[in-house]
N, C-alpha and C positions, 0 to 999 in steps of 0.2 A: 283324316278320313279313315273309315273303318277298313279292316282287312277283308280279304275275299270271302273267307269263311269265318264267321264270328258269331258267338252267341251274345247273350244279352249283357255281357260285361262291356261291350262296345256298342251294342244296339239299344235303341230306345223304344219305349212302348207307347201305344195309343189304345184306347178302349172306346167302344166295343170292336170286335174283330172285323166285322163286315158291314158296319153302318155306312150310310152314304157320306156322312161327314164325321169321321172319327175324331175324338178329342183326347187330350192328354188328361189323365185323372188329376184330382186335387189331392195332394199328399201331406200327411203329417208323418212324423217319425214312426208311429205305431203302424200306420197303414203300409208304409214302405216295408217295414220288417214282416208284417203279416203277409202281404202279397208275394214278397220274395220267397219266403219259406213255403208258401203253398205252391208256387211255381216250381221250385226245386223238387218237391215231393212228387208233383204230378209229372214233371218231365222225366224224372228217374223211373217212374212207373211205365211211362210210354216207351222209354229206351229199352227197358226190359222186354216189353211186348215186341218191339222191333227185333231185338236179338233172338227172341225165341222162334221166329219164323225161319224155316229152312230155305224156302224159295226166295230167289232174288226179285221175283215179280212184285211190282208196286213200290219198290224201295225209294225211288226218286220222289214219288208223291208223298210217301210217309215222311221222308226227310223234310220235304217242304212244309208239311203240316206241323212238324215238330218245331222247325225254326219260327214259324208264324206264332205258334203257342208261346214260345219263349219270348219272342220279340214283343208280343202284345202285353204280356204281364210284367216282365222284368226290365224293360227298356228304360224307364225313367232313371235308372241308377246313374247313368253317366250324365245325362242332361241336367237332372235335378240336383246332382252333386255339385254341378258347376254354376247353377244359376239361382237356386232357391234362396230367398232372403233369410230364411231361418237356419241358423248354423246347426241346430239339432237335426233338421231334416237332411242337410247336407251330410252330416256326420253319419246318419243312419244308412246312407247309400253305400258306405265303404264296406261294412261287413257283408252286405248283399253282394257287392261286386266280387268279393273274395269267394263267396259261395257259388257264384255264377262261373267264375274262372275254374273252380274245382269241377263243376258240373260239365263245362265245356271240355276240359281235359279228359274226363272220364268217358264222355261220349266219343271223343276222337281216339281214345285208346281201347274202345270196345271191339274186340276181335270178331265177334259174331256179326255185328253190324257192318264192320269193315269187310268181312267175307261176303256178305250180301251185295255190298256196293261193287266189290271187285268182280263178282260173278254176273252182275247185271248187264243186259244187252241193251244199249241205248236205242230208242226208237227213232230219234232224229238227231240233228246236229246240236241242238241246245242240250239235250240229255247227254250227248257225248262229251260236251264241254263241262257240264255239271259233274259227271262221273270223274273226269280228269281232275277238276278242282277238288272234289271231295277226297279222292285217293291221295292227292298231295297233302291235303290238310290232315288226314289220318296219319300219313307217314311222317309229317313234320311234328306231330304230337307224340310220336314214339310207339305207335301200335306194332311196328315190326321189330322193335328193339327187344333185346333180352330183358327178362323181367326186372333185373336190378336197375338196368339203364332206363327202362320205361318208368320205374318208380321215381328215379332221380329227375327225369324229364318233367314229370308232374310236379315235383317239389320245386324245381327251378321256375316253372311257369307260374306257380302260385306265389312264390317269393317275389318274382318280378312285378306281379300285380300289387302286392302289398307295398313294395318300394315305390311304384308309380303313384299310388294313392298319397303316400307321404310326401313325395316330391311336389306334386300338384297342390297338396294342402299347404305346404310351406310357402308357396307363392300366393295362392288365393287368400290366405289368412295373414299375409304380411301387411302390417299396418303402418309401415314406415312413412313418415312425412318429412318434408324439407321446409324449413322456415326461411322466407325471404323478406327483407326490409323493403319498404316502398322504393327506396333508391335502387335496389337490386332488380326491381320489376320494370325499370326504365326500358322503353322500347316495346313493351307489350301493348297491344291495342286495347282500347277501352272495353270492347266486347269480351276480351279474355279476362279482364280484371273484375268485371261485374259478377257478383255472386260468389266470388272466391272466399273461402273461409279465412278468418283472421283471428289471431290470438288476442289476448288482453292488452298487448302493446301496440296493436295496430299492424303487426307483421302478417304477411300472407302465409298460410299453411297449405302446402302443395302436396298432393298425393302422387303416386308413381304411375297412375293410369295414363294411357296413350293420349287422350284428348287434352291432358293437362301437361304432360312432359314434352311432347314434340313441338307444339307452338312456342313453349317457353325456349326451347333450345334453338328455334329458328329466329326468335326475335329479341331475346334478352341481350342488351348491350354489354353487361358486365361479364367478362370472361371468367372471373373468379366465381360468380354465381352459377354460371353454366357448368363449370368444373364441379362444383359442389353437388349440383343436381345429378350431373352424369355419374359421379362416383356413387352416389346413393342409389341411383337406378341400377347400376351395374352390381350392386350388392343384393339385389332382390332375391329372395329364396334362402339366402344365408349359407353359411359354411356347411351346415348339415346336408344341403343338397348336393355339394360337391362329393361328399362320401357316398351318398345314395347313388349318384350317377355312376361313380367309379365301381361300386358294388354291382350295379346292374350289368355293366360291361364285362365284368369278371364272370358273372353267371351266364351271360350270353355266350361268352367264349366256351365255357364248360358245356353248354347245351350243344353247340357246334361240334365239340369233341366227341359227344356221345354218338354222333352220326359219322365219325371218322373224317370230319371236314376240318381244314386248317384254322378257320376263324369264323366269326359270326357273319362277316360280310359275305363269305362264300355260302354259308347256310341260308341267309336271307335272299341273296341276289339270284340264286338259282331258280327262284320262283318269279322273277320280275323280267321286264322287257330286256334289260341289259344282260342278264344271264350270268356274268362273272364280274368280280371286283376289277379285274384288268381293264374291262370296258369303261368302268366308272373312272378309274384312275387316269386313264388317257383322256377321257372327256374333260375332267377337272383340269388336267395340265393344259389342254387346248384352250379352255376358258382363261386361265391365268396368263398364258402367253398372249392371247388376243387383247386383254384389258390392261395389262401392266403399263404399257407405254402411255395409254390414255390416262390412267390414274395419275401417273407422274406429272403429266401436263396439267391436269386439273388441280392437283395439289399445288403446283407452281403458281397457278392463277389465284388460288385461295390465299396463298402466302402473300402475294403481291397486294391483294385486297386487304389483308390484315395489316400489312405494313402501312398502306395508305391510311387506314382508319386510325392507327396508332401514331402516325407521324414519324415512323422509324424507318431505317434502311431495311431492305428486304433481307439482307444477310443477318440482321439482328432479330428476326422473328422466326417463330416455329409454328406450324399448324399442329394443334393437338386434336385429339378425337372429339372433344367437346366443342371445337371450333367449326367442324366440318359443316353441319347443317346451317349454322348461322351465316357463314361466309358464302356458302352456296346460295342462300336466299338473297344475300346482298347482290351477288352477281346476276341472279335471275332478274332481280328488280331493275338493275341498271342496264343489263344487256338486252332484256327482252320485255321490260316494263310489266313484269308479272309479280304480283304480290299474292301469295297464297291466302292470306287472311282476307283480302279484298274479294276473292272469288266466292266467298261464302254468301254474298248478297245475290249472286247469280244462281245459287243452288240452296235455297231454304230447304231444310231437311225433309219436310213433308212433301214438298214439290219435287225434290230429288227422288224420293220413293215413287211418287206418281210417274215420273219420267222413266224410272227403271221398269215399272209395270207396263207402260205404254210401248216401250221398245220390245219388251218380251211378247206382248200381245200381238204387235204388228208382225214380228218375225215368225212366230210360231203358231199363229192361228188359235190363240186362247183368249180368255177373258178372266181377269182376276178381280174377285169380289170380296170386300171386307165383310166378315161375319163375326161380329163381337161375341166373345165367350169369356167365361171366367178362367183366369190363368194364374200362374204362380206369383205375378207381380202386376200392379196396375199399368205399368208401361207396355206390357206385352199385348200385341195385336195378332189377330188370327184372320186368315184369308183362305177362300176356296178358289180352285182353279177349274174352269169349265171350258168345254170346247166352244169356240166362237160360233161355229155354224149350227151345231145341234143343241147346244146348251147343256150337254151331258156333263155331269160331274166327273172330274178326272183325278183330283188330288187336293191337298191342302197344305198350308204352311203357317208357321208362327214367326213373328219378328220380335226379338228382344234386343233393342238396339243401343240402349244407353247405359253408361257406367253406374255402378252402385257398389257399396261395400259388400264384400264376400262373393262377388260375381267373377266369372272368368274374365281375365283381363285383356284378352286379344280378340280375334274375330275367327269364327268357325261356323260351319253348317253341320248340325247333327241330323243324320238320316234316321229319324225316329221310327219310320215305318216303311219298309221296303215293299215294292209292288210284287204281285204274283198274278199274271194273267190266268194261270191254271186254276186259281181259286176265285178270281174276280176281286182280288185285294187291291186297294188303292193306296198309293204312297203318301207320306207326310215327312216334311223336313222342318227343323227349327233353325232359324238364322240368329246367331248371337254375335253382337259386335259392341263396341264402345265408341260410338259416334258422338259428334257434337250436336246438341239438340237444336240449335238455332240455324245452323247452315253448315254446308260441307265445302271443303276446298278440293282441289283436283285429286289430291292423294286419297282423301276420304271417299270421293266418288268412285275412284278406282277400286278401293276396298269394298264398297257396297256392291259394284258390279261383279267383282271377283267372287265374293261370297254368294251373291244371288246366281251366279253361274253354277255353283254347287247345288243350290236349291233346285234350279231347273233340271240339273242332271238327275236329281232324285225324283222330283214330282212329275216329270215327263217320261219317266221309265215305264215300259210295258213288258218288262222281262217275264218269261214264263214262270221262273222259279224264284222265290224270295231270296235265296242266298246269292243270286246273280243280279239283283236289282240295282239300278242307279249307280251310285258312287262306290259300289262293292267291287270295283274294277281294280286292275293292277295299280299299285301305289305310284309307279313312275309314269302313269298316264292320267291319274285321277285329277291332277291340277290342270290339265290341258283345256278342258271346256271353260273353266272359270278364268283362266288366264286369257283365253281368247276373247271373252266377253268384256274385258277391260277396254278393248278397243273402241267400244261403243260410247265411251266418254271422251274420245279424242278426236272425233271426226265431225265435220260440219253437217253431213246429211242426217245422222241420228240426232245430233244436238239441236237441230232446227225444230225438233219435237218439243223442246222445252217451252216454246211459246204456247203450245197447245195446253199444257198443264198448268202454266203460269203466265198468263197474259200480262200481269202486272210486274213481273220480274224483268230486270234488265237483261237483254239478250246478247250473247256473244257474237260478234261479227266473225266472218271467216278469217280475217286478218288476225284477230285476237286468238282464235283457236289455233292458228298456225304458230303464233308466239308461245302459247301455252305448251304446245307439243314440243317446240324447240327448247323451252325451258325444262320440260320433262326429260328430254334427251340429255341435257347438260347434267353431268355427274355420273354417267353410266359407267365409267371406268372405276370410280370409287364404289358404286353400288354393287357391281358384279364382282369386284375384288372381295367385297364383303361376303357375297354369296359363295364365292370360292372358299373363304375362310371357314364358313359354316360347314360346307361339304367335306372339305379336307379334314377338319377336326373330326367330324363324324367317322370318316373312313379310317382315320388313324386309330381311334378307340375301337372301331369295329373289326380292325385287322390285328390289333395288338393292345389289349387293355393296359392301361398305364395311368400314372397320376393325372387326374383330369385337369387340374389347373395348370400343371406344368405343360401338358400337351396343348392346351389353349394358348398359353403364353408363347410357346414355341411357334405356333401357327401365325399368331399376330406379329411376332417379331420378324417373320419372313416378308412382311409387307412394309411399305414406306412409313405408315403411321405408327407401327410398332405396338408394343404392349404397355398399358398403363398400369404401373405397379399398384397393387392394393385392390384391383378390381377382380371380379369373379363372375363374369358373364355366364359361364355354364351353369351356374346355380339357378338361373331362370330359363334355361334352354330346354323348355318342356317337350319340344319335338323329340329329343333323344331319350327322354323318359318314357315316351310313348312309341307309337308304331313307325316313327320316322328314323329310328336308329337303323344304321346301314341303308338309309333311304333319303337323306336330306338332298342328295344330288338330284332327286326326282323333280324338285321344283324347276330346275333348269332344264332337265331332260324333257319334262312335260312342255316347257315353253318352246322348245324346238318344234314340237308338233303343233302347239297352239298357234304360233305365228305362221307356220306353213299352211294350216287349215284356212287361215284368213284369205289366202289366195283364191279360194274357190268362190269368194264373193266378188272378185274382180273389181274391187273398189266400191261396189254398191252394197253397203252394209245393211240397207233396209229392204233388200230384195226378198220378199216372202217366199218365192220359189226355192231359192237356195236355203232360206231358213228352214223350210219344210223338209228338204232333203237332209239338212244337218240334223234336225230333230229326229227324223225317222232312222237315220243311219247311226249317228253317234249317241244322242241322248236316250233314245228309247231302248237301245239294246243293252245298256249297262255292261255286265260282265258275261253275257251269254255268248259273246264272240271274242276272239283275241283282239285287243285294241289296235294292233298294227293292221289286221285285216280290215277293221272298220275305217281306219284312216286311209288306207290305200283305196277302198271303195268310194269314200267320199271325195278324195282328190282325183281319182282316176289314174294314179301313178304312185310310185314310191315317194316317201317324204324326203325333203331336203332340209338341211341345217342353215342354208344361206341366210334366210330372213333372221334367224336367231343371232348369228354372228354379226350381222348388220345392226341389229338392235343393241347388243351389248357394247358395241363400239360407237354408238351414237350416230350411225349412218342410215338407219331405216327411216 
């Protein structure tokens, strides 16, 4: 998700600025370059005009208009760079993003505009919060540093953007495939095999995308084949990305030093909910202590399952990292009679989308209407959101759901256009995933709801000022609304709505839903130990730059599964090349709040009254209030971590 104050390097555009249904423009490489250059020139002119004014009067509205101007014209740089099928267009976004990074830094190092913001007298609470956010952004960009340090701060910021682009490009353009013989595909369902590419010898050619990789790892009987695929997937991005990531953390450490701070974690976390690295280190230690015993128990069960399958004594077998998903699924099938592949018939993809919309409409008093438009790929769909009572247009969003070459390989929601009540500006978000076209399993349903939670956070925002709209909130809170929304694919009350959107689909019984959730809870020790690994690795690099691969190997060796020699997971760990550096802990920190906020529904997940209160309190406000204040107001009390620790130990 984007940072609280960001220009178009991380924001995305729609045109025209105030149309009822704004659309993303059609880009070729030349238009991308032309529009970017025109935007930078116009924005610099407007910045000069802002700086020439002596009075602080009107500075918040001027800032808002400038942000909208930049967002409207330059925004496609990030989205288009990750989804456009034409590599030339994707490549054209990179120099644009570098120019926008420079523009952003120059704006936030402008002493005259800074002085106007500092002198401004907020007229209300939202302006007061905006002023606070702006002053922090100015100061974090070096406006108050000595000239030589300010110059170096800008150089570091621009270099980090160049390195981020290279890191992402190395993953996005990785064409690695793995060839499997028909024998090595034993165990895979027919639906998986259908349509898979083959070579001239009849062998299957598998890519590294999630819809191909994870079902294989869950079902392929050949341990040797799983190992080969695992090792290939763990090489994604290549050795070059290890150096890039290491260089980025060295630069971040230097940046923190310019401010007299001991490390990058201290620099980043002073602007987050946690405040200090000490709070995060304790939180991660508490997570590890809570899940280690459960993880050992689960690994023992997997080991016994492997020994049973191989017909060997338990002492003679070892669970490897490429075994975990496979044997977890075997236990889920035998213990809970749950087969993830079988669940796809309950959730055909188009019906799963309709279900997602119906839940959202019922909870939040909206209607979602498909409005076909020309987009960057034939798979892309466009939707308008209107008020259910008045029919008033509220916002819009795009869906780009299926994998293809050159596309972003994970799942994310791009906040392409932030709201601004002060100007009547409506929001837009683009959801990008890599789902199965035919049907979704439980995990993919959770992914869909998680990411659509981000979409709702964006498109239901009514923030006064664009920089505070939707998901532009604190990084260690932004995941909470999306994590909470995952619950709506786990409970009988909302799932009963599936029969409304798909009468011909088989319907899950309450007993089946309970077994599915029990199967989901199985493996929590292993799952959250892995989350600890990601968070701990991030903190080690953020507190002391060091050899990236050695640091990762050391973290994995602290866990029972250990490190697999020759693998290099950090080469694909894009979160740390982007804004989640010194922030990965935020996924679990947000989950504490997400699971606690569920308590307000009191088990009635389809209660529209609570849904309206949640929409008005959490979703609508975006970053114009502190997230902890919003959570306290929604819950009527201080938040608790009890539900989170019950969740990670399989007891919720």
